[in-house]
VOBA-1610 file (N, C-alpha, C; in pm, whole numbers, padded with zeros to 5 digits, always signed):
BEGIN
Met+13601+16423+28344Met+13483+16482+28280Met+13493+16486+28128Glu+13604+16436+28074Glu+13618+16438+27928Glu+13505+16365+27854Pro+13457+16248+27902Pro+13346+16186+27830Pro+13224+16277+27820Leu+13196+16354+27926Leu+13079+16441+27924Leu+13100+16568+27842Thr+13225+16611+27830Thr+13252+16737+27759Thr+13309+16717+27620Lys+13376+16602+27596Lys+13439+16578+27466Lys+13394+16449+27399Gly+13321+16366+27473Gly+13277+16240+27415Gly+13384+16134+27408Glu+13490+16147+27489Glu+13596+16047+27490Glu+13670+16052+27623Tyr+13740+15945+27657Tyr+13821+15943+27778Tyr+13948+16024+27754Pro+14008+16080+27860Pro+14131+16157+27842Pro+14246+16070+27793Lys+14340+16133+27724Lys+14451+16060+27663Lys+14532+15983+27766Asn+14559+16045+27883Asn+14643+15976+27981Asn+14571+15853+28037Met+14438+15861+28048Met+14361+15746+28097Met+14366+15633+27994Arg+14354+15668+27868Arg+14362+15567+27762Arg+14499+15500+27761Ala+14603+15581+27783Ala+14739+15526+27783Ala+14763+15435+27902Leu+14711+15471+28019Leu+14735+15393+28140Leu+14651+15265+28145Val+14527+15272+28103Val+14436+15158+28115Val+14446+15066+27994Gly+14475+15125+27878Gly+14495+15045+27758Gly+14369+14977+27708Ser+14383+14852+27667Ser+14274+14780+27602Ser+14160+14747+27698Arg+14182+14759+27830Arg+14075+14731+27926Arg+13971+14843+27929Leu+14004+14960+27874Leu+13912+15073+27878Leu+13814+15064+27761Pro+13683+15064+27787Pro+13586+15059+27677Pro+13600+15181+27586Lys+13561+15165+27462Lys+13567+15275+27366Lys+13426+15318+27328Phe+13408+15448+27309Phe+13282+15500+27257Phe+13284+15490+27105Asn+13173+15439+27046Asn+13162+15455+26901Asn+13110+15595+26871Ile+13098+15630+26745Ile+13064+15768+26708Ile+12928+15809+26763Ser+12829+15722+26754Ser+12694+15758+26803Ser+12692+15769+26955Gln+12765+15682+27022Gln+12772+15689+27170Gln+12841+15818+27214Ala+12948+15854+27146Ala+13019+15978+27179Ala+12927+16098+27163Arg+12846+16099+27059Arg+12753+16211+27037Arg+12648+16217+27147Leu+12604+16099+27194Leu+12502+16095+27299Leu+12554+16147+27432Val+12676+16110+27466Val+12728+16144+27598Val+12786+16285+27603Lys+12839+16335+27491Lys+12903+16467+27489Lys+12800+16576+27519Asp+12831+16661+27618Asp+12744+16773+27659Asp+12605+16726+27700Ser+12596+16608+27762Ser+12466+16552+27798Ser+12422+16589+27939Phe+12493+16678+28006Phe+12460+16714+28144Phe+12394+16852+28149Asp+12312+16872+28253Asp+12253+17004+28278Asp+12341+17087+28371Phe+12404+17020+28466Phe+12496+17087+28557Phe+12590+16982+28616Ile+12697+17029+28680Ile+12790+16942+28748Ile+12766+16954+28898Gly+12745+16841+28965Gly+12732+16839+29110Gly+12868+16806+29171Leu+12921+16897+29251Leu+13055+16881+29305Leu+13051+16864+29456Asn+13105+16754+29506Asn+13123+16733+29650Asn+13266+16772+29685Tyr+13282+16858+29784Tyr+13417+16895+29828Tyr+13422+16897+29979Tyr+13515+16819+30033Tyr+13540+16817+30177Tyr+13683+16855+30210Ser+13776+16809+30127Ser+13917+16823+30159Ser+13999+16809+30032Ser+14128+16830+30045Ser+14222+16805+29937Ser+14326+16705+29987Ser+14417+16667+29899Ser+14524+16575+29940Ser+14643+16594+29848Tyr+14757+16545+29892Tyr+14875+16541+29808Tyr+14873+16414+29724Ile+14916+16426+29599Ile+14922+16311+29509Ile+15067+16280+29479Asn+15108+16157+29500Asn+15246+16115+29479Asn+15252+16006+29372Gly+15345+16019+29280Gly+15362+15918+29177Gly+15429+15793+29231Val+15386+15678+29182Val+15448+15551+29220Val+15478+15472+29092Pro+15585+15394+29090Pro+15618+15316+28969Pro+15520+15202+28949Arg+15506+15162+28824Arg+15420+15047+28793Arg+15484+14919+28845Gln+15406+14839+28914Gln+15454+14711+28966Gln+15424+14601+28864Ser+15528+14535+28818Ser+15510+14435+28712Ser+15424+14317+28756Asn+15423+14288+28886Asn+15348+14172+28934Asn+15211+14209+28990Ala+15174+14339+28985Ala+15045+14383+29039Ala+14933+14356+28939Lys+14822+14305+28989Lys+14707+14282+28903Lys+14646+14416+28864Pro+14631+14444+28734Pro+14575+14573+28693Pro+14434+14594+28747Ser+14408+14713+28800Ser+14275+14747+28848Ser+14263+14898+28852Phe+14143+14947+28882Phe+14124+15092+28890Phe+14203+15151+29006Leu+14246+15068+29100Leu+14326+15117+29212Leu+14472+15139+29173Thr+14523+15057+29080Thr+14663+15067+29041Thr+14684+15146+28912Asp+14581+15162+28832Asp+14595+15231+28703Asp+14653+15372+28713Pro+14615+15454+28810Pro+14665+15592+28812Pro+14815+15605+28841Leu+14878+15500+28895Leu+15019+15504+28934Leu+15046+15617+29034Thr+14956+15632+29129Thr+14969+15735+29232Thr+14922+15681+29366Asn+14959+15751+29471Asn+14893+15733+29599Asn+14867+15870+29659Thr+14783+15876+29759Thr+14747+16004+29819Thr+14792+16008+29964Ser+14818+16129+30011Ser+14852+16149+30151Ser+14801+16286+30194Phe+14797+16307+30324Phe+14746+16433+30378Phe+14854+16512+30453Glu+14979+16472+30432Glu+15088+16549+30492Glu+15209+16546+30401Arg+15294+16646+30418Arg+15418+16655+30342Arg+15529+16696+30439Asn+15639+16622+30435Asn+15752+16648+30524Asn+15707+16653+30671Gly+15612+16565+30705Gly+15565+16557+30842Gly+15464+16661+30882Arg+15427+16750+30790Arg+15330+16855+30822Arg+15196+16823+30756Pro+15088+16817+30834Pro+14957+16788+30776Pro+14909+16903+30688Leu+14821+16870+30595Leu+14763+16969+30504Leu+14686+17076+30579Gly+14623+17039+30689Gly+14546+17132+30771Gly+14495+17059+30894Leu+14406+17124+30968Leu+14343+17058+31082Leu+14264+16937+31034Arg+14261+16832+31114Arg+14186+16712+31076Arg+14052+16709+31147Ala+13949+16669+31073Ala+13818+16645+31132Ala+13817+16503+31189Ala+13699+16452+31225Ala+13691+16318+31281Ala+13729+16211+31178Ser+13689+16229+31054Ser+13723+16132+30949Ser+13866+16152+30903Phe+13936+16042+30877Phe+14077+16049+30838Phe+14096+16116+30703Trp+13989+16128+30622Trp+14001+16184+30488Trp+13955+16329+30480Ile+13929+16392+30594Ile+13889+16533+30593Ile+13993+16616+30668Tyr+14073+16687+30594Tyr+14165+16787+30648Tyr+14122+16924+30596Phe+14119+17022+30683Phe+14072+17155+30644Phe+14167+17215+30539Tyr+14119+17231+30418Tyr+14195+17301+30314Tyr+14098+17377+30225Pro+14045+17490+30276Pro+13940+17564+30204Pro+13984+17613+30067Lys+14110+17651+30051Lys+14156+17702+29922Lys+14138+17600+29811Gly+14137+17471+29849Gly+14117+17368+29749Gly+13984+17378+29677Leu+13882+17433+29744Leu+13752+17450+29679Leu+13764+17550+29565Arg+13832+17661+29591Arg+13854+17760+29485Arg+13935+17698+29372Asp+14038+17622+29406Asp+14124+17562+29304Asp+14046+17471+29211Ile+13961+17383+29266Ile+13889+17288+29181Ile+13782+17358+29098Leu+13722+17464+29153Leu+13621+17538+29077Leu+13684+17610+28958Leu+13798+17672+28979Leu+13863+17744+28869Leu+13925+17647+28769Tyr+13974+17533+28817Tyr+14023+17430+28725Tyr+13910+17382+28634Thr+13795+17356+28693Thr+13679+17310+28614Thr+13633+17418+28517Lys+13631+17540+28564Lys+13593+17653+28477Lys+13683+17660+28354Asn+13813+17654+28376Asn+13908+17675+28267Asn+13921+17554+28176Lys+13908+17434+28231Lys+13930+17313+28150Lys+13805+17265+28079Tyr+13688+17292+28137Tyr+13565+17233+28084Tyr+13461+17336+28042Asn+13507+17452+27997Asn+13419+17554+27939Asn+13316+17606+28038Asn+13359+17621+28163Asn+13280+17687+28267Asn+13137+17634+28278Pro+13120+17507+28314Pro+12984+17453+28328Pro+12913+17509+28451Val+12781+17497+28454Val+12704+17530+28575Val+12739+17428+28682Ile+12771+17478+28802Ile+12812+17391+28912Ile+12725+17417+29034Tyr+12683+17309+29098Tyr+12622+17316+29231Tyr+12715+17242+29328Ile+12747+17306+29440Ile+12821+17237+29545Ile+12720+17150+29618Thr+12720+17021+29589Thr+12617+16932+29640Thr+12648+16878+29779Glu+12776+16880+29819Glu+12813+16843+29956Glu+12936+16921+29996Asn+12935+16976+30118Asn+13052+17039+30176Asn+13032+17045+30326Gly+13129+16998+30403Gly+13115+17001+30547Gly+13225+16922+30616Met+13219+16919+30747Met+13315+16844+30828Met+13241+16776+30942Asn+13311+16684+31009Asn+13245+16611+31117Asn+13329+16614+31243Glu+13263+16578+31353Glu+13333+16559+31480Glu+13290+16424+31536Phe+13370+16371+31628Phe+13333+16244+31689Phe+13208+16260+31775Asn+13125+16158+31775Asn+13010+16156+31864Asn+13060+16125+32006Asp+13045+16222+32094Asp+13094+16207+32232Asp+12974+16194+32327Pro+12942+16072+32370Pro+12823+16054+32454Pro+12836+16114+32593Thr+12957+16158+32630Thr+12974+16219+32764Thr+12930+16364+32766Leu+12911+16425+32649Leu+12870+16565+32644Leu+12720+16579+32666Ser+12681+16685+32734Ser+12539+16719+32741Ser+12495+16772+32605Val+12365+16777+32583Val+12314+16832+32457Val+12364+16975+32439Glu+12361+17053+32546Glu+12404+17192+32537Glu+12549+17203+32494Glu+12634+17116+32545Glu+12775+17117+32506Glu+12794+17071+32362Ala+12716+16972+32321Ala+12730+16918+32186Ala+12688+17017+32078Leu+12610+17118+32116Leu+12563+17216+32018Leu+12669+17321+31985Leu+12777+17325+32059Leu+12879+17430+32042Leu+12984+17385+31940Asp+12945+17378+31815Asp+13033+17327+31709Asp+13111+17441+31641Ile+13201+17501+31716Ile+13278+17615+31668Ile+13360+17580+31545Tyr+13420+17461+31542Tyr+13504+17423+31429Tyr+13424+17417+31299Arg+13298+17378+31307Arg+13215+17371+31186Arg+13190+17511+31130Ile+13167+17606+31218Ile+13148+17744+31174Ile+13274+17794+31104Asp+13389+17767+31164Asp+13516+17809+31105Asp+13537+17744+30969Tyr+13502+17616+30959Tyr+13516+17543+30833Tyr+13434+17610+30724Tyr+13306+17636+30752Tyr+13220+17697+30651Tyr+13262+17839+30618Tyr+13298+17916+30718Tyr+13339+18054+30694Tyr+13455+18059+30595Arg+13554+17976+30617Arg+13673+17976+30531Arg+13641+17923+30391His+13555+17823+30383His+13518+17773+30251His+13433+17873+30174Phe+13345+17945+30241Phe+13266+18047+30173Phe+13355+18160+30121Tyr+13461+18190+30195Tyr+13555+18294+30150Tyr+13613+18257+30013Tyr+13659+18132+30000Tyr+13719+18090+29875Tyr+13614+18061+29767Leu+13495+18021+29808Leu+13387+18005+29712Leu+13352+18140+29649Arg+13342+18243+29732Arg+13315+18379+29682Arg+13426+18425+29588Ser+13550+18394+29624Ser+13664+18430+29539Ser+13654+18363+29403Ala+13614+18236+29400Ala+13600+18164+29273Ala+13488+18222+29188Ile+13377+18256+29252Ile+13265+18315+29178Ile+13306+18450+29119Lys+13378+18530+29198Lys+13427+18659+29148Lys+13521+18641+29028Ala+13593+18528+29027Ala+13685+18500+28917Ala+13614+18435+28798Gly+13482+18419+28807Gly+13405+18373+28693Gly+13350+18233+28701Ala+13376+18158+28808Ala+13321+18023+28819Ala+13168+18030+28825Asn+13103+17943+28750Asn+12957+17950+28732Asn+12885+17865+28837Val+12901+17903+28964Val+12842+17829+29075Val+12703+17886+29105Lys+12603+17799+29105Lys+12464+17844+29120Lys+12400+17803+29252Gly+12465+17717+29332Gly+12402+17676+29456Gly+12502+17603+29546Phe+12465+17595+29674Phe+12552+17533+29774Phe+12465+17457+29873Phe+12505+17333+29905Phe+12434+17251+30003Phe+12530+17209+30113Ala+12503+17253+30234Ala+12585+17211+30348Ala+12556+17064+30379Trp+12661+16988+30409Trp+12645+16849+30449Trp+12682+16837+30597Ser+12581+16813+30679Ser+12446+16779+30638Ser+12347+16857+30724Phe+12221+16854+30683Phe+12115+16919+30758Phe+12102+16861+30898Leu+12115+16729+30908Leu+12101+16658+31035Leu+12219+16564+31057Asp+12250+16533+31181Asp+12338+16420+31210Asp+12273+16295+31154Cys+12354+16208+31096Cys+12296+16093+31026Cys+12397+15978+31022Asn+12354+15867+30965Asn+12441+15752+30947Asn+12543+15783+30837Glu+12671+15779+30869Glu+12775+15807+30772Glu+12826+15675+30718Trp+12837+15664+30585Trp+12861+15533+30521Trp+12986+15464+30572Phe+13088+15541+30612Phe+13214+15480+30651Phe+13226+15461+30802Ala+13149+15541+30879Ala+13170+15541+31025Ala+13041+15525+31105Gly+12930+15500+31038Gly+12804+15479+31110Gly+12762+15602+31190Phe+12725+15580+31317Phe+12681+15689+31404Phe+12791+15735+31501Thr+12916+15700+31468Thr+13027+15739+31556Thr+13073+15881+31530Val+13026+15944+31423Val+13062+16082+31392Val+12934+16162+31363Arg+12948+16293+31371Arg+12833+16382+31348Arg+12871+16488+31244Phe+12789+16498+31141Phe+12810+16594+31034Phe+12709+16710+31037Gly+12605+16699+31116Gly+12489+16784+31097Gly+12500+16926+31149Leu+12424+17016+31084Leu+12400+17149+31139Leu+12301+17141+31255Asn+12225+17034+31258Asn+12130+17011+31366Asn+12166+16881+31439Phe+12166+16889+31570Phe+12199+16775+31655Phe+12079+16682+31667Val+12102+16552+31649Val+11998+16451+31668Val+12032+16373+31795Asp+11941+16375+31889Asp+11962+16305+32016Asp+11920+16159+31998Tyr+12017+16072+31981Tyr+11988+15931+31956Tyr+11932+15861+32080Asn+11946+15925+32195Asn+11902+15863+32320Asn+11768+15917+32371Asp+11707+16008+32295Asp+11582+16068+32342Asp+11488+16090+32225Gly+11448+15981+32163Gly+11345+15988+32059Gly+11385+16064+31935Leu+11515+16073+31907Leu+11566+16143+31789Leu+11524+16291+31785Lys+11514+16353+31902Lys+11484+16496+31906Lys+11596+16574+31838Arg+11560+16687+31779Arg+11654+16765+31700Arg+11674+16903+31762Tyr+11800+16947+31763Tyr+11834+17077+31820Tyr+11930+17150+31726Pro+11902+17274+31689Pro+11997+17348+31604Pro+12130+17368+31676Lys+12237+17335+31609Lys+12369+17362+31664Lys+12403+17510+31643Leu+12510+17553+31704Leu+12554+17691+31687Leu+12579+17721+31539Ser+12628+17622+31465Ser+12653+17641+31321Ser+12524+17668+31245Ala+12412+17606+31287Ala+12284+17630+31220Ala+12241+17775+31238Gln+12259+17827+31358Gln+12224+17967+31384Gln+12314+18060+31302Trp+12444+18028+31300Trp+12537+18110+31223Trp+12504+18106+31074Tyr+12473+17987+31024Tyr+12440+17969+30881Tyr+12315+18049+30844Lys+12217+18044+30932Lys+12092+18119+30909Lys+12121+18269+30901Asn+12201+18319+30994Asn+12235+18461+30994Asn+12319+18499+30872Phe+12407+18408+30833Phe+12489+18431+30715Phe+12402+18448+30590Leu+12305+18362+30575Leu+12216+18369+30459Leu+12134+18497+30460Lys+12090+18541+30577Lys+12014+18665+30586Lys+12098+18785+30544Arg+12226+18785+30582Arg+12314+18897+30550Arg+12352+18900+30403Asn+12353+18784+30341Asn+12404+18776+30205Asn+12297+18743+30102
//
């Protein structure tokens, strides 16, 4: 976020990417600095970051520039429960961590949580009634709201939250093999929609708060 807040790329990025990284001239830096109204933050999970040495024969690219790789377990222990997607492990505290990091490093910008949620595999053997019992999704949101509230109490300037997603939908990486929605879409019966248990819980949560 340094280009948006300072009008330049961070020092470590400049050092790692070198001459391949474009430079802002003075007028461009003035245009881009503080040019946002709010920050939209998508949060699903966290991961461990491990340093890797630079490979002399590797072709430089945005994949190799950071000199890191990511993993979701340490010493054989996963970060948390895994959802259907390999990149979603339950780690609600990470939401608080990134919000407070952003607050402290970037002068506490206005933030909207534009995506947050988890998925389960689409199981065609389940009846509609069974598919609506998404207990894990309720647990996911409950725990993330706990840490979101903690971040707001600590001063993070969060103004809105969007659950991902309102409906089961086509997921860019997995198509229709997984379900993210608060509402179940029956792909075999004219795309009829049914509120899942999480939708009822979410509605009651909003009424109480």
